[in-house]
C-alpha positions as CSV (number, residue, x, y, z in Angstrom):
1,M,0.0,0.0,0.0
2,E,1.4,3.4,-1.0
3,A,2.0,6.0,1.8
4,P,-0.1,9.1,1.9
5,L,1.4,11.8,-0.4
6,S,2.3,15.0,1.5
7,S,1.7,17.8,-0.9
8,T,4.3,20.2,0.4
9,S,6.2,20.9,3.6
10,T,4.6,24.3,3.8
11,L,1.1,23.0,4.2
12,A,-0.7,24.5,7.1
13,A,-2.2,22.5,9.9
14,A,-5.6,20.8,9.7
15,G,-8.3,23.4,9.3
16,S,-6.5,25.2,6.5
17,L,-7.7,25.2,2.9
18,H,-6.1,22.5,0.7
19,L,-7.0,23.2,-2.9
20,V,-6.3,20.5,-5.5
21,A,-6.0,22.1,-9.0
22,M,-6.6,19.9,-12.0
23,P,-6.1,21.6,-15.4
24,Y,-6.8,20.2,-18.8
25,P,-3.4,19.2,-20.2
26,G,-3.0,22.0,-22.8
27,R,-0.8,25.1,-22.6
28,G,-3.5,27.7,-22.5
29,H,-5.5,25.7,-19.9
30,V,-2.5,25.0,-17.7
31,N,-1.3,28.6,-17.8
32,S,-4.7,30.0,-17.0
33,M,-5.3,27.7,-14.0
34,M,-1.7,28.3,-12.6
35,N,-2.1,32.0,-12.9
36,F,-5.4,31.9,-11.0
37,C,-3.8,29.6,-8.4
38,K,-1.1,32.2,-7.9
39,I,-3.7,34.8,-7.2
40,L,-5.4,32.6,-4.6
41,S,-2.0,31.7,-3.1
42,S,-1.3,35.4,-2.3
43,R,-4.8,36.3,-1.1
44,V,-6.2,33.3,0.9
45,P,-4.8,32.9,4.4
46,D,-3.3,29.4,5.1
47,I,-4.1,28.0,1.7
48,A,-2.1,25.2,0.2
49,I,-2.5,24.3,-3.4
50,T,-1.5,21.0,-5.1
51,F,-1.3,21.4,-8.8
52,V,-1.8,18.1,-10.6
53,V,-0.2,17.4,-14.0
54,T,1.2,14.5,-15.9
55,E,4.8,13.6,-15.5
56,E,5.5,15.0,-18.9
57,W,3.9,18.4,-18.0
58,L,5.9,18.4,-14.7
59,G,9.0,18.3,-16.9
60,F,7.7,21.3,-18.8
61,I,6.8,23.5,-15.9
62,G,8.2,22.0,-12.7
63,S,11.2,24.4,-12.6
64,E,9.2,27.6,-13.3
65,P,9.0,30.0,-10.3
66,K,5.9,29.7,-8.1
67,P,4.9,30.6,-4.6
68,A,6.0,28.3,-1.7
69,N,2.4,27.3,-1.0
70,I,1.9,25.8,-4.5
71,S,3.3,22.4,-5.0
72,F,3.1,19.9,-7.9
73,A,1.8,16.3,-7.9
74,A,2.2,14.2,-10.9
75,I,0.2,11.4,-12.4
76,P,1.6,8.9,-14.9
77,N,1.8,9.8,-18.6
78,V,-1.6,8.2,-19.6
79,L,-1.9,10.6,-22.6
80,P,0.0,10.8,-25.9
81,S,2.9,13.2,-25.6
82,E,2.3,16.9,-25.8
83,L,4.9,17.0,-28.6
84,V,2.7,14.9,-30.9
85,K,-0.7,15.9,-29.7
86,A,-1.7,17.8,-32.8
87,Q,-1.0,14.7,-34.9
88,H,-2.8,12.4,-32.5
89,Y,-5.6,14.6,-31.2
90,S,-8.3,12.0,-31.3
91,E,-6.2,9.6,-29.2
92,F,-5.3,12.5,-26.9
93,A,-8.9,13.6,-26.3
94,E,-10.1,10.1,-25.8
95,A,-7.4,9.6,-23.1
96,V,-8.3,12.8,-21.3
97,F,-11.9,11.7,-21.0
98,T,-11.2,8.0,-20.2
99,K,-7.8,7.5,-18.7
100,M,-6.9,10.6,-16.6
101,G,-9.7,10.1,-14.1
102,D,-8.5,7.0,-12.3
103,P,-4.9,8.1,-11.5
104,C,-6.3,11.5,-10.4
105,E,-8.8,9.9,-8.1
106,E,-6.0,7.7,-6.6
107,L,-4.0,10.8,-6.0
108,L,-6.9,12.5,-4.3
109,D,-7.1,9.6,-1.8
110,R,-3.4,9.8,-1.0
111,L,-2.9,13.5,-0.5
112,R,-2.4,14.7,3.1
113,P,-3.9,16.8,4.5
114,A,-7.0,15.6,2.7
115,P,-8.2,18.0,0.0
116,T,-10.9,20.5,1.0
117,L,-11.6,21.9,-2.5
118,I,-11.0,20.8,-6.1
119,L,-10.5,23.4,-8.9
120,A,-11.0,21.4,-12.1
121,D,-11.1,22.4,-15.7
122,T,-14.6,22.2,-17.0
123,L,-13.6,19.7,-19.7
124,L,-12.4,17.2,-17.0
125,K,-16.0,16.0,-16.5
126,W,-15.0,13.1,-14.3
127,A,-13.5,15.5,-11.7
128,V,-16.8,16.9,-10.5
129,R,-18.2,13.4,-9.7
130,A,-14.9,12.3,-8.2
131,G,-15.2,15.3,-5.8
132,N,-18.8,14.6,-5.0
133,R,-18.2,11.0,-4.2
134,R,-15.7,12.2,-1.6
135,N,-17.8,15.1,-0.3
136,I,-15.1,17.5,-1.6
137,P,-16.7,20.6,-3.2
138,V,-15.6,21.3,-6.8
139,A,-15.1,24.6,-8.5
140,S,-15.4,24.2,-12.3
141,F,-12.9,26.4,-14.2
142,W,-13.8,27.6,-17.7
143,P,-10.7,29.2,-19.2
144,M,-12.5,30.5,-22.3
145,A,-15.0,33.2,-23.3
146,A,-18.4,32.9,-21.7
147,R,-20.1,32.9,-25.1
148,G,-18.4,29.5,-25.7
149,F,-20.0,28.1,-22.5
150,S,-23.4,29.4,-23.6
151,F,-22.9,28.0,-27.1
152,Y,-22.4,24.4,-25.7
153,C,-25.1,24.9,-23.1
154,H,-27.6,25.7,-25.9
155,F,-26.2,23.4,-28.5
156,H,-29.5,21.5,-28.7
157,L,-31.1,24.6,-30.3
158,L,-28.9,24.0,-33.4
159,E,-30.3,20.5,-33.7
160,R,-33.9,21.8,-33.2
161,H,-33.5,24.4,-36.0
162,G,-32.0,21.9,-38.4
163,H,-28.5,23.4,-38.2
164,F,-26.7,20.4,-36.8
165,P,-25.5,18.2,-38.3
166,V,-25.1,20.4,-41.4
167,D,-23.1,20.7,-44.6
168,L,-21.2,23.9,-44.0
169,S,-20.3,24.2,-47.7
170,E,-24.0,24.7,-48.4
171,K,-25.2,26.5,-45.3
172,G,-22.0,28.0,-43.7
173,D,-23.1,31.6,-44.4
174,E,-26.5,31.2,-42.8
175,R,-26.8,33.4,-39.6
176,V,-27.8,31.8,-36.3
177,D,-29.7,34.3,-34.2
178,Y,-31.2,32.1,-31.5
179,I,-28.2,31.1,-29.2
180,P,-28.7,33.1,-26.0
181,G,-25.8,35.5,-25.2
182,L,-24.5,35.4,-28.8
183,P,-25.1,37.9,-31.6
184,P,-26.3,36.6,-35.0
185,T,-23.4,34.5,-36.1
186,R,-22.5,32.6,-39.3
187,L,-22.9,28.8,-39.0
188,A,-19.3,28.4,-40.3
189,D,-17.9,30.5,-37.4
190,L,-20.0,28.7,-34.8
191,L,-19.3,25.2,-36.0
192,N,-15.7,25.3,-37.2
193,F,-14.8,22.9,-34.3
194,A,-18.0,21.1,-33.5
195,S,-18.8,19.9,-37.0
196,N,-15.8,17.6,-37.2
197,N,-15.1,16.9,-33.5
198,P,-15.5,13.2,-32.6
199,F,-15.7,14.2,-29.0
200,L,-18.5,16.7,-29.2
201,E,-20.6,14.5,-26.9
202,N,-17.9,14.6,-24.2
203,F,-17.8,18.4,-24.5
204,L,-21.6,18.6,-24.1
205,D,-21.6,16.2,-21.2
206,A,-18.9,18.3,-19.5
207,I,-21.2,21.4,-19.7
208,K,-24.1,19.4,-18.3
209,I,-22.1,18.1,-15.4
210,V,-21.1,21.6,-14.3
211,R,-24.6,21.7,-12.7
212,E,-23.3,19.2,-10.2
213,A,-20.3,21.4,-9.2
214,K,-20.4,23.8,-6.3
215,Y,-19.1,26.8,-8.2
216,L,-18.3,27.9,-11.8
217,L,-15.4,30.3,-12.6
218,L,-15.3,32.1,-15.9
219,A,-11.9,33.4,-17.0
220,T,-13.3,36.5,-18.6
221,V,-14.1,40.1,-17.8
222,Y,-17.8,40.8,-17.2
223,E,-17.8,44.2,-18.9
224,V,-16.6,42.7,-22.3
225,D,-18.5,39.4,-22.2
226,Y,-21.6,40.3,-20.2
227,P,-24.4,39.1,-22.6
228,A,-23.1,35.6,-22.4
229,V,-22.2,35.8,-18.7
230,D,-25.7,36.8,-17.8
231,V,-27.1,33.9,-19.8
232,V,-24.8,31.5,-18.1
233,K,-25.7,32.8,-14.6
234,A,-29.4,32.5,-15.5
235,S,-28.9,28.9,-16.8
236,L,-27.3,27.6,-13.6
237,S,-28.4,27.4,-10.0
238,I,-24.8,27.5,-8.7
239,P,-22.7,30.6,-8.1
240,V,-20.9,31.9,-11.2
241,Y,-17.9,34.2,-10.8
242,T,-16.1,36.2,-13.5
243,I,-12.5,36.1,-12.3
244,G,-11.0,38.1,-15.1
245,P,-8.1,37.3,-17.3
246,A,-6.1,34.3,-16.0
247,I,-2.9,35.9,-17.4
248,P,0.2,37.2,-15.5
249,L,-0.5,40.9,-15.6
250,S,2.1,41.6,-13.0
251,Q,5.6,40.6,-14.2
252,P,7.8,38.5,-12.0
253,A,10.3,40.3,-9.9
254,D,13.3,38.4,-11.3
255,D,13.1,38.9,-15.0
256,S,16.5,40.3,-15.6
257,C,17.3,37.4,-18.0
258,L,14.6,38.6,-20.4
259,Y,16.3,42.0,-20.9
260,D,19.2,40.1,-22.5
261,A,16.8,38.6,-25.2
262,D,17.9,39.8,-28.7
263,Y,14.3,40.3,-29.8
264,L,13.7,42.7,-26.9
265,K,16.8,44.6,-27.9
266,W,15.5,44.7,-31.4
267,L,12.1,46.0,-30.3
268,D,13.9,48.8,-28.3
269,C,15.4,50.1,-31.6
270,Q,12.0,50.3,-33.5
271,P,9.7,53.3,-33.7
272,S,6.6,53.5,-31.5
273,N,3.7,51.3,-32.7
274,S,5.5,50.3,-35.8
275,V,5.9,46.5,-35.3
276,L,3.4,43.8,-36.1
277,Y,3.7,40.9,-33.7
278,L,2.6,37.5,-35.1
279,S,1.9,34.3,-33.2
280,L,-0.2,31.4,-34.4
281,G,-0.4,29.5,-31.2
282,S,1.3,26.5,-29.6
283,F,-0.9,23.6,-30.6
284,L,-2.7,23.6,-33.9
285,S,-0.4,24.6,-36.7
286,V,-0.7,26.2,-40.1
287,S,0.6,24.4,-43.1
288,S,4.1,25.1,-44.3
289,S,2.7,26.4,-47.6
290,K,0.5,28.9,-45.8
291,M,3.4,30.0,-43.6
292,D,5.4,30.6,-46.8
293,E,2.6,32.7,-48.2
294,I,2.4,34.8,-45.0
295,A,6.2,35.3,-45.1
296,G,6.0,36.5,-48.6
297,C,3.2,38.9,-47.8
298,L,5.1,40.3,-44.8
299,R,8.2,40.8,-47.0
300,D,6.1,42.6,-49.7
301,S,4.3,44.8,-47.2
302,G,7.4,46.5,-46.0
303,V,6.0,46.5,-42.4
304,R,8.3,45.8,-39.4
305,F,7.4,42.5,-37.7
306,L,8.3,40.1,-35.0
307,W,7.1,36.6,-35.7
308,V,7.1,33.6,-33.3
309,A,7.2,30.6,-35.5
310,R,8.6,27.9,-33.2
311,E,10.2,25.0,-35.2
312,E,9.6,26.9,-38.5
313,A,11.6,29.9,-37.4
314,S,15.0,29.2,-39.0
315,R,13.4,28.3,-42.4
316,L,11.1,31.3,-42.5
317,R,13.9,33.8,-41.7
318,E,15.1,33.3,-45.2
319,L,11.7,34.1,-46.7
320,C,10.7,37.2,-44.7
321,G,13.1,39.8,-45.8
322,D,15.0,42.2,-43.5
323,R,12.2,44.3,-42.1
324,G,11.6,42.0,-39.2
325,I,12.8,39.0,-37.2
326,V,11.6,35.5,-36.7
327,V,12.1,33.7,-33.4
328,P,11.1,30.3,-32.0
329,W,9.8,31.7,-28.7
330,C,9.2,35.0,-26.8
331,D,7.6,36.3,-23.7
332,Q,4.3,37.3,-25.3
333,L,3.0,39.6,-22.6
334,R,6.3,41.6,-22.5
335,V,6.2,41.9,-26.3
336,L,2.6,43.1,-26.4
337,S,3.4,45.6,-23.7
338,H,6.4,47.0,-25.6
339,S,5.9,50.5,-27.0
340,S,7.1,49.6,-30.4
341,V,4.4,47.0,-31.0
342,G,1.4,48.4,-32.7
343,G,-0.5,45.3,-33.8
344,F,-1.0,41.5,-33.1
345,W,-1.7,38.9,-35.8
346,T,-3.2,36.1,-33.6
347,H,-4.8,32.7,-33.9
348,C,-7.4,34.0,-31.4
349,G,-6.7,31.7,-28.5
350,W,-8.5,33.2,-25.5
351,N,-5.4,34.0,-23.4
352,S,-3.8,35.7,-26.3
353,I,-6.8,37.9,-27.0
354,L,-7.1,38.9,-23.3
355,E,-3.4,39.8,-23.2
356,A,-3.8,42.0,-26.3
357,V,-6.9,43.6,-24.8
358,F,-5.2,44.4,-21.5
359,M,-2.2,45.9,-23.4
360,G,-4.4,47.9,-25.7
361,V,-3.1,46.3,-28.9
362,P,-5.4,45.9,-32.0
363,M,-5.6,42.5,-33.7
364,L,-5.6,40.8,-37.1
365,T,-7.6,37.7,-36.5
366,Y,-6.6,34.4,-38.0
367,P,-8.6,31.6,-36.3
368,I,-7.6,28.0,-36.9
369,A,-10.0,25.8,-34.9
370,M,-11.6,25.2,-31.5
371,D,-13.2,28.3,-30.0
372,Q,-11.1,30.6,-32.1
373,G,-13.7,31.5,-34.7
374,R,-16.1,32.7,-32.0
375,N,-13.3,34.6,-30.3
376,A,-12.4,36.3,-33.6
377,L,-16.0,37.5,-33.9
378,L,-15.8,39.2,-30.5
379,V,-12.7,41.0,-31.6
380,V,-13.9,42.1,-35.0
381,E,-17.7,42.5,-34.7
382,D,-18.4,43.1,-31.0
383,W,-15.4,45.0,-29.7
384,K,-14.3,46.4,-33.1
385,I,-10.6,46.3,-32.2
386,G,-9.4,44.2,-35.1
387,W,-9.9,43.0,-38.7
388,R,-10.2,39.5,-40.1
389,V,-7.3,38.3,-42.3
390,G,-8.6,37.7,-45.8
391,T,-7.1,37.0,-49.2
392,D,-5.1,40.2,-49.9
393,I,-2.8,39.9,-46.9
394,T,-0.1,42.3,-48.1
395,E,-2.5,45.3,-48.5
396,L,-4.3,44.4,-45.3
397,V,-1.1,44.4,-43.3
398,R,0.0,47.7,-44.8
399,K,-3.3,49.4,-44.0
400,F,-3.5,47.9,-40.5
401,M,-0.1,49.2,-39.5
402,D,-0.6,52.6,-41.2
403,L,-1.0,55.0,-38.2
404,E,-2.3,57.7,-40.5
405,D,-5.2,55.5,-42.0
406,D,-8.6,56.6,-40.6
407,E,-9.9,53.0,-40.1
408,S,-6.6,51.9,-38.5
409,R,-6.7,54.8,-36.1
410,E,-10.3,54.0,-35.1
411,I,-9.5,50.4,-34.1
412,R,-6.5,51.7,-32.1
413,R,-8.7,54.2,-30.3
414,Q,-11.3,51.5,-29.6
415,A,-8.5,49.1,-28.4
416,K,-7.3,51.8,-25.9
417,H,-10.9,52.3,-24.7
418,L,-11.4,48.6,-24.1
419,Q,-8.1,48.5,-22.3
420,E,-9.3,51.1,-19.8
421,V,-12.6,49.2,-19.3
422,C,-10.7,46.0,-18.4
423,R,-8.1,47.8,-16.3
424,R,-11.0,49.3,-14.2
425,A,-12.5,45.8,-13.9
426,I,-9.4,44.4,-12.2
427,G,-8.9,47.5,-10.0
428,K,-10.3,48.3,-6.6
429,D,-14.1,47.6,-6.5
430,G,-14.0,46.5,-10.2
431,S,-16.1,43.5,-11.3
432,T,-13.1,41.1,-11.4
433,E,-11.9,42.1,-8.0
434,T,-15.4,41.9,-6.5
435,N,-16.0,38.4,-8.0
436,T,-12.7,37.0,-7.0
437,N,-13.2,38.3,-3.4
438,S,-16.6,36.7,-3.4
439,F,-15.2,33.4,-4.4
440,I,-12.5,33.5,-1.8
441,R,-15.0,34.4,0.9
442,D,-17.3,31.6,-0.2
443,I,-14.7,28.9,-0.2
444,S,-13.2,30.1,3.1
445,Y,-16.7,30.0,4.7
446,C,-17.4,26.6,3.2
447,N,-14.1,25.3,4.6
448,D,-14.7,26.8,8.1
449,S,-18.2,25.3,8.3
450,S,-17.1,21.8,7.1
């Protein structure tokens, strides 16, 4: 019989709050949950947090700086490697839904002190019932836009209206105006993930199971996502909190090594708002031929750029010309906050969008899959702080980065306005601050009364 697993030597005595965090094993999900855990670690007295990842993920993030009251616990590698996930996504998703639960439950039973709260990614549907079987309250964590939650919550309406299943080549341009919390939206934008997702039923089940959780946390800002947030709150009988952007808005104290980065030195030498930053995400990739096309368009546009292209970086450097640089990695938040950066070409992952919003940077949207199409609509149609990338990329990039162009100036003005709205939300008495404090108060009360 295995000995009980002590989460960390800094755990407080019995009676303190022991939170077990279980993120979905994807970069955006892990980062979001870790950042929120860091917020809790600094603001909840006597909290101890055990952050559960696979052994592979522990290798990725185990050496990153974190507060003393957050510790890692690893489960075996029951999933295909993160390094080949994109090529084996069906196997990966199947394993998340069917193979992660058992080792996580075994871990829950071994942790000492016993867990008093589980913070679980909404997609880990087995986590809610694992907690309920042990009388451990579960806070479900949705690290995406609230409109995505409402979309899955009301997915049955698509079937009722004959819009699912559907041939998007025939009906993709039809507008759907009956999903609560969402504006009229093209079917193609709504269903770019669901239409070919073999695990759609698991996603829908995960949303239904949220009703069995104790709390729901939405990683969004109420003021910019309120139509969907209000719908989600009305749809559930459990408390719902908008806890703001789960991104590290405060830089770590020891970041001196970043100042030595060549790309930051290069940015320091560029004029204000002159650089287009490009990043197409860390998971789903763009074909090499499309990357080559983008490289050619950047070269022809004459615009300054910084492009994060991961393993393609060395090859693309030869194609892009000398107006910009291509790197395999960068500190995205630091780049977006740099005064020389005036635009962001993004795949529209939720964390990337929120980082751009909080830095007041307008966007060129280039969604690839998942929730990215819906996120792009928020940027372009709702917030009006970006444009969609179309066919004439060269001219679009030129116009977007032209600070004298009237339309370009307007999206920049709107981006700065939205930045102020979001900054107020995370400030004293703002919606994010109020919701986070309410959640902390509720879990502290629940722990004291148990």
